[in-house]
C-alpha positions in Angstrom: -26.4 20.9 -16.1 -23.9 21.6 -13.3 -21.0 23.7 -14.2 -18.2 23.1 -11.7 -16.4 26.2 -13.0 -19.2 28.2 -11.5 -20.8 25.7 -9.1 -22.3 28.4 -6.8 -25.0 28.9 -9.4 -26.0 25.2 -9.2 -26.5 24.7 -5.5 -29.9 22.9 -6.0 -28.5 20.6 -8.6 -25.5 19.8 -6.5 -27.7 18.8 -3.6 -30.0 16.8 -5.8 -26.9 14.9 -7.0 -26.0 14.1 -3.5 -22.9 16.3 -3.5 -22.2 18.0 -0.1 -21.3 21.6 -0.4 -19.0 23.7 1.7 -20.5 25.0 5.0 -18.4 28.2 5.2 -17.8 31.4 3.3 -15.8 30.1 0.4 -14.8 33.5 -1.0 -13.6 34.6 2.4 -11.5 31.5 2.9 -9.9 31.7 -0.5 -9.2 35.5 -0.1 -7.5 35.1 3.2 -5.5 32.2 2.0 -4.2 34.3 -0.9 -3.5 37.4 1.2 -2.2 35.8 4.5 -1.6 32.1 3.8 -0.9 29.8 6.8 -0.8 26.4 5.0 1.5 25.8 2.0 1.2 22.3 0.6 3.8 20.9 -1.9 2.3 18.5 -4.3 -1.1 18.9 -6.0 -1.9 15.4 -7.2 -4.5 12.9 -6.2 -3.2 12.4 -2.7 -3.6 16.1 -2.0 -7.1 16.4 -3.6 -8.4 13.3 -2.1 -6.8 13.5 1.4 -5.4 16.8 2.5 -7.9 18.9 0.8 -10.7 17.2 2.7 -8.9 17.8 5.9 -8.9 21.5 5.1 -12.6 21.3 4.3 -13.4 19.7 7.6 -11.5 22.4 9.4 -13.1 25.2 7.4 -16.6 23.7 8.0 -15.8 23.8 11.8 -14.5 27.4 11.5 -11.1 26.2 12.5 -9.4 27.2 9.2 -10.0 30.8 8.1 -7.3 30.8 5.3 -7.4 28.3 2.5 -4.5 26.2 1.4 -2.0 27.4 -1.3 -0.8 24.5 -3.3 2.6 24.3 -5.0 2.9 21.5 -7.7 6.5 20.8 -8.4 6.3 18.1 -11.0 3.6 18.5 -13.6 2.5 22.0 -14.8 -0.6 20.6 -16.5 -2.1 19.6 -13.2 -2.3 23.3 -12.3 -3.4 24.3 -15.8 -6.0 21.6 -16.3 -7.1 20.5 -12.8 -6.9 23.7 -10.8 -7.0 26.9 -12.7 -10.2 26.2 -14.8 -12.0 25.2 -11.6 -10.8 27.9 -9.2 -8.9 25.2 -7.4 -12.1 23.4 -6.4 -12.6 19.6 -6.8 -15.3 17.1 -6.4 -14.2 14.3 -4.1 -15.7 10.9 -4.3 -15.0 8.5 -1.3 -15.9 4.8 -1.6 -17.0 2.9 1.5 -16.6 -0.8 2.1 -20.2 -1.5 0.9 -19.7 0.4 -2.3 -21.6 3.5 -1.2 -20.2 6.8 -2.4 -19.7 10.1 -0.4 -19.5 13.0 -2.8 -18.2 16.3 -1.6 -17.2 19.6 -3.3 -14.0 20.7 -1.8 -13.2 24.4 -2.0 -10.7 25.2 0.8 -7.8 25.5 -1.7 -7.1 29.2 -2.1 -4.7 29.1 -5.0 -2.4 26.8 -6.9 1.0 27.3 -8.6 3.5 25.3 -10.5 6.6 25.8 -8.4 9.7 25.0 -10.3 13.1 26.7 -10.6 12.3 27.2 -14.4 9.2 29.2 -13.6 9.2 32.8 -12.5 6.0 32.7 -11.3 -10.9 11.6 -8.3 -11.8 8.5 -6.3 -10.2 7.8 -2.9 -10.8 5.0 -0.4 -12.1 6.0 3.1 -9.3 7.8 5.0 -8.4 5.7 8.0 -5.8 7.8 9.5 -3.1 10.4 8.9 -0.2 10.6 11.2 2.0 13.8 11.2 4.9 14.9 13.2 3.7 17.8 15.4 6.5 20.2 14.5 5.3 23.4 12.9 7.7 26.3 13.8 5.3 28.9 12.4 2.2 27.5 13.9 -0.5 25.3 12.3 -4.3 24.9 11.9 -6.1 22.7 14.5 -5.4 19.6 12.4 -6.4 17.3 15.3 -10.0 18.5 15.0 -10.1 17.0 11.5 -9.0 13.6 12.7 -5.3 14.1 12.0 -3.0 12.3 14.6 -0.2 14.6 15.7 2.7 13.1 17.4 6.5 12.9 17.6 8.7 11.9 14.7 9.7 8.7 16.5 6.1 7.6 16.7 5.4 8.5 13.1 8.5 6.4 12.1 7.2 3.5 14.2 3.7 3.6 12.7 5.2 3.6 9.2 7.5 0.6 10.0 4.5 -1.2 11.5 2.6 -0.9 8.3 5.4 -1.5 5.8 7.2 -4.5 7.6 4.3 -6.3 9.3 0.7 -5.2 9.0 0.0 -4.5 5.3 2.9 -4.6 2.8 4.2 -8.2 3.6 0.6 -9.5 3.2 0.1 -7.6 0.0 3.3 -9.2 -1.5 2.5 -12.7 -0.3 -1.0 -12.7 -1.8 0.2 -11.0 -5.0 2.8 -13.7 -5.7 0.5 -16.6 -4.8 -2.4 -14.9 -6.5 -0.6 -14.8 -9.8 0.4 -18.4 -9.5 -3.1 -19.5 -8.6 -4.7 -17.6 -11.6 -6.3 -14.6 -9.8 -6.8 -11.2 -11.4 -8.3 -9.5 -8.4 -7.1 -8.9 -4.8 -10.6 -9.0 -3.5 -11.3 -12.3 -5.2 -8.2 -13.8 -3.6 -9.9 -13.1 -0.2 -12.3 -15.9 -1.0 -9.4 -18.4 -1.3 -8.8 -20.4 1.9 -5.1 -21.0 1.3 -4.2 -17.4 0.5 -6.1 -16.0 3.4 -4.6 -18.6 5.7 -1.1 -17.7 4.4 -1.4 -13.9 4.9 -3.0 -14.4 8.3 -0.1 -16.6 9.4 2.4 -14.1 8.1 0.7 -11.2 9.8 -0.7 -12.5 13.1 1.6 -15.5 13.7 5.0 -14.2 12.5 4.7 -10.5 12.3 2.9 -9.4 15.4 5.3 -11.0 17.9 8.2 -8.8 16.8 6.5 -5.6 15.6 7.1 -2.5 17.7 3.8 -1.1 18.9 3.5 2.7 17.9 0.9 3.0 20.7 -1.4 5.4 18.6 -2.5 2.5 16.4 -2.9 -1.1 17.7 -1.0 -3.4 15.2 -3.5 -6.3 15.6 -6.5 -4.0 15.0 -4.7 -2.7 11.9 -4.2 -6.2 10.5 -7.9 -7.0 11.4 -9.1 -4.0 9.3 -6.8 -4.9 6.5 -8.0 -8.5 6.3 -11.7 -8.0 7.1 -12.4 -4.7 5.3 -9.7 -3.4 3.0 -8.5 -6.5 1.1 -11.9 -8.1 0.6 -13.5 -4.9 -0.8 -14.6 -5.6 -4.4 -15.0 -2.0 -5.1 -11.2 -1.5 -4.9 -10.0 -2.7 -8.4 -6.5 -3.8 -7.3 -4.7 -6.8 -8.8 -2.0 -9.2 -7.8 -0.2 -8.4 -11.0 0.2 -4.7 -10.1 1.4 -5.5 -6.5 3.8 -8.2 -7.8 5.7 -5.5 -9.8 9.3 -4.9 -8.5 9.1 -7.6 -5.9 13.0 -7.9 -5.9 13.1 -4.3 -4.7 10.5 -4.9 -1.9 11.3 -8.2 -0.2 14.3 -6.7 2.0 11.8 -4.5 3.7 8.5 -6.5 3.5 10.0 -9.8 4.7 13.8 -9.0 5.4 13.1 -6.8 8.4 11.1 -9.4 10.2 13.7 -12.0 9.5 16.3 -9.7 11.0 14.2 -9.3 14.2 13.9 -13.1 14.6 17.7 -13.4 13.8 18.4 -11.1 16.7 16.5 -13.5 19.0 18.3 -16.5 17.4 14.8 -17.7 16.2 14.9 -17.2 12.5 14.7 -21.0 11.9 11.3 -20.9 13.6 9.8 -19.0 10.7 7.6 -20.9 8.4 5.2 -18.7 6.4 7.6 -16.0 5.3 9.8 -18.8 3.9 6.7 -20.2 2.1 6.1 -16.7 0.5 9.7 -16.4 -0.5 9.7 -19.9 -2.0 6.5 -19.0 -3.9 8.3 -15.9 -5.3 11.0 -18.2 -6.7 8.3 -20.4 -8.1 6.6 -17.4 -9.5 9.8 -16.3 -11.3 9.6 -19.4 -13.5 6.6 -17.7 -15.2 4.5 -21.0 -15.1 1.3 -21.0 -13.0 0.1 -23.7 -10.7 -1.8 -25.4 -13.5 1.3 -25.6 -15.7 0.4 -22.7 -17.9 2.9 -20.0 -18.9 2.2 -16.3 -17.8 3.9 -13.1 -18.1 5.5 -11.9 -14.8 5.1 -8.3 -13.7 7.9 -5.9 -14.5 10.9 -6.1 -12.2 14.4 -4.6 -12.7 16.0 -8.0 -11.8 13.6 -10.2 -13.6 15.9 -11.2 -16.5 18.8 -11.8 -14.2 16.8 -13.9 -11.7 15.2 -15.9 -14.4 18.6 -16.7 -15.9 19.7 -18.0 -12.5 16.6 -20.2 -12.3 16.8 -21.4 -16.0 17.5 -25.0 -15.0 14.3 -25.3 -12.9 11.1 -26.6 -14.4 7.9 -28.1 -13.2 8.8 -31.7 -12.1 12.3 -30.9 -11.2 13.1 -32.8 -7.8 16.9 -33.0 -7.8 18.2 -31.4 -4.6 21.5 -30.5 -6.3 19.8 -28.8 -9.3 17.5 -26.8 -7.1 20.3 -25.7 -4.7 22.5 -24.6 -7.6 19.6 -22.6 -9.1 18.4 -20.8 -6.0 21.6 -20.5 -3.8 23.0 -17.3 -5.3 19.5 -15.6 -4.9 18.9 -16.7 -1.4 22.3 -15.7 -0.3 21.9 -12.2 -1.8 21.9 -9.7 1.0 20.9 -6.9 -1.2 17.6 -8.6 -2.1 16.7 -10.1 1.3 18.6 -7.9 3.8 20.6 -10.9 4.9 22.1 -14.2 3.7 19.2 -16.6 4.2 21.5 -19.5 4.6 23.5 -17.8 7.3 20.3 -17.1 9.3 19.1 -20.7 8.9 16.4 -20.3 6.3 18.1 -21.1 3.0 17.7 -24.9 3.2 14.1 -24.6 4.5 13.2 -22.5 1.5 14.9 -24.9 -0.9 12.7 -27.7 0.5 9.6 -25.7 0.1 10.6 -24.8 -3.5 11.1 -28.6 -4.2 7.6 -29.2 -2.9 6.1 -26.5 -5.1 7.8 -28.1 -8.2 6.2 -31.5 -7.9 3.7 -30.9 -10.6 0.4 -29.0 -11.4 -1.4 -28.1 -8.2 1.7 -28.4 -6.1 1.8 -24.6 -5.0 -1.7 -24.8 -3.5 -1.0 -28.2 -2.0 2.2 -26.9 -0.4 0.5 -23.9 1.2 -2.3 -26.2 2.5 0.3 -28.6 4.0 2.2 -25.9 5.8 -1.0 -24.3 7.1 -2.3 -27.6 8.4 1.0 -28.7 10.0 2.2 -25.3 11.4 -1.0 -23.4 12.3 -2.8 -20.5 10.6 -5.6 -22.7 9.5 
């Protein structure tokens, strides 16, 4: 049996289990990290153990990091007491590839770990695609670039984040989460077999997002979307659900859809948008808590759920009155806090009302509406 608390005595068993072990003097790296630390990392949770700890391991394997990391956990003392101290701050990292294959590594470049709080006196990860960090370390830094880290200016870091959040990933996530719930899906990967959902997110990303996204230069926006659609989202080994992603949508749409709407508004072209309005209309339809087959479902948690559902209380499957639909959705679509702008003032309010009307015709109307817009306006 392998004892991770004293894994050096089980090297043969570790290799037989397919676990890659450190290729450096672990004791020396840990000792130097404690005596003369050069890398202090705040936060000792899964992101650190599945991401930054591996970067340190790569550098140590290449003899580019002589002193191990010192971790300061600021939130949960039990992380230090249960996940670090008993195992000498070592961790077995398991990285899942697109095909379900697992890379297993024993990471041992963490020198020490502490619970850092004023009151104190004293896993699985998906393949890492990129890590972009501002290259500003007044006291020096390890050769992070040799472990695949992209070091650049704060301006470029910000552009890369905006690219992901407003165009290349998060808007696609929200659109497929909302429609996936309406169409009865329980898996993001399963949704990627659905022609209408895939067509919708491609249209939002390629057709409406890319023309206005600011290219951060270090990552090509189109290649990023390609990877998201072809590799990340279809991966059945990532157990994500539309229900999880649909949580708190009212707090997300201002960034995920609203920023692109603003960019089109600046060009006096917001009225040309089609598929972001389809996604917004689908969200309003989702809030009725009735799926596309007419069955009730429980919407995901959202701080505005009760308030929004009260405003939409007059709507039901089969409602086709323009007046009733307008009165029900107008205060939501005009809410600048939710969308970042008044959607009527930018020329999208009436368009979204029409799409909502089409989605309320009866059972199957959500899918048929998406199919119609993909057929008539591209993306399919």
